[in-house]
VMD Tcl script that draws the C-alpha trace (Angstrom):
set ca {
  {2.24 -23.42 -13.89}
  {5.26 -21.14 -13.59}
  {7.35 -20.60 -10.49}
  {7.39 -16.90 -9.56}
  {9.36 -15.17 -6.83}
  {8.02 -11.83 -5.55}
  {10.54 -9.67 -3.66}
  {9.29 -6.53 -1.92}
  {9.73 -5.10 1.58}
  {6.08 -3.94 1.65}
  {4.01 -6.77 3.17}
  {0.75 -5.57 1.59}
  {2.23 -5.46 -1.91}
  {3.81 -8.91 -1.53}
  {0.55 -10.35 -0.25}
  {-1.62 -8.82 -2.99}
  {0.79 -9.86 -5.77}
  {1.02 -13.38 -4.37}
  {-2.78 -13.73 -4.29}
  {-3.25 -12.34 -7.80}
  {-0.52 -14.53 -9.30}
  {-1.80 -17.64 -7.53}
  {-5.28 -16.85 -8.88}
  {-3.63 -16.83 -12.32}
  {-2.42 -20.42 -11.63}
  {1.21 -19.72 -10.78}
  {3.23 -21.11 -7.89}
  {4.45 -18.08 -5.92}
  {7.10 -17.65 -3.26}
  {7.86 -14.31 -1.67}
  {10.68 -12.57 0.13}
  {10.91 -9.32 2.11}
  {14.25 -8.15 0.70}
  {16.91 -8.94 -1.87}
  {19.03 -11.05 0.47}
  {16.09 -13.26 1.44}
  {15.03 -13.37 -2.19}
  {18.44 -14.57 -3.35}
  {18.46 -17.27 -0.66}
  {15.09 -18.53 -1.93}
  {16.22 -18.22 -5.56}
  {19.40 -20.23 -4.98}
  {17.44 -22.97 -3.19}
  {14.62 -23.14 -5.72}
  {15.13 -21.00 -8.87}
  {12.07 -19.24 -10.23}
  {11.04 -18.90 -13.86}
  {10.22 -15.25 -13.25}
  {11.15 -12.77 -10.51}
  {9.22 -9.62 -9.66}
  {11.34 -7.31 -7.53}
  {11.10 -3.90 -5.98}
  {14.10 -1.61 -6.47}
  {14.38 -0.09 -2.97}
  {14.62 -2.60 -0.12}
  {16.73 -3.20 2.98}
  {19.51 -5.82 3.05}
  {20.00 -5.95 -0.73}
  {18.40 -3.60 -3.21}
  {16.66 -4.64 -6.40}
  {19.40 -3.57 -8.81}
  {21.92 -5.82 -7.05}
  {19.37 -8.61 -6.94}
  {18.60 -8.33 -10.67}
  {22.30 -8.37 -11.53}
  {22.96 -11.42 -9.35}
  {20.01 -13.36 -10.78}
  {20.99 -12.63 -14.37}
  {24.60 -13.66 -13.71}
  {23.61 -16.97 -12.12}
  {20.63 -17.85 -14.34}
  {20.36 -15.57 -17.41}
  {17.19 -17.22 -18.73}
  {15.18 -16.07 -15.70}
  {12.69 -13.36 -16.62}
  {12.58 -10.30 -14.34}
  {10.06 -7.53 -13.78}
  {11.37 -4.54 -11.80}
  {9.01 -2.20 -9.97}
  {9.54 1.08 -8.17}
  {7.55 3.83 -6.58}
  {10.39 6.28 -6.27}
  {13.54 7.29 -4.51}
  {15.91 10.21 -4.74}
  {15.67 10.22 -8.54}
  {12.58 9.95 -10.71}
  {11.20 6.36 -10.50}
  {11.40 6.09 -14.29}
  {15.18 6.66 -14.07}
  {15.55 3.75 -11.64}
  {13.43 1.53 -13.84}
  {15.54 2.43 -16.87}
  {18.67 1.46 -14.92}
  {16.97 -1.80 -13.88}
  {16.34 -2.61 -17.53}
  {19.99 -1.94 -18.37}
  {21.07 -4.24 -15.52}
  {18.88 -7.07 -16.81}
  {15.18 -6.58 -16.04}
  {12.99 -7.67 -18.94}
  {10.17 -5.29 -18.01}
  {9.50 -2.55 -15.49}
  {6.51 -1.06 -13.72}
  {5.97 2.22 -11.90}
  {4.05 1.80 -8.62}
  {1.14 1.94 -8.20}
  {0.11 -0.18 -11.18}
  {-2.94 -2.10 -12.34}
  {-2.63 -5.76 -11.32}
  {-4.04 -6.83 -14.69}
  {-1.13 -5.07 -16.41}
  {1.28 -7.08 -14.27}
  {-0.54 -10.35 -15.06}
  {-0.37 -9.52 -18.78}
  {3.38 -8.86 -18.50}
  {3.90 -12.13 -16.64}
  {1.91 -14.07 -19.24}
  {3.83 -12.43 -22.09}
  {7.24 -13.10 -20.54}
  {6.40 -16.73 -19.78}
  {4.87 -17.45 -23.20}
  {7.04 -19.88 -25.20}
  {8.74 -18.12 -28.11}
  {9.25 -19.50 -31.58}
  {12.81 -19.31 -32.85}
}
mol new
graphics top color blue
foreach p $ca { graphics top sphere $p radius 0.5 }
foreach p [lrange $ca 0 end-1] q [lrange $ca 1 end] { graphics top cylinder $p $q radius 0.2 }
display resetview
């Protein structure tokens, strides 16, 4: 069972992701913004973080950078539904900052579960 932290300012998205990931036998914590997410992460680091890009307090790009600096082995999935630029541009930037994967909202929950499973699968050296 992996520890997963879901960070998103949309309550409905956080709730649905938490339920789906718990149904997939993961332990899930959630946070409403990057600042709250980093507080939870520092207290109890996750194996994988799923974060939105646009949030109050601390945005996803800052959050991704901070997580990767403090614990580089943590896997990260960035997600975005848009902003001033094309959402794909933000997701490309998130990948450059340190996200391992990215998703454009809305997405199929089974795609997310497959990404999570792939990122958490032990790799042979």
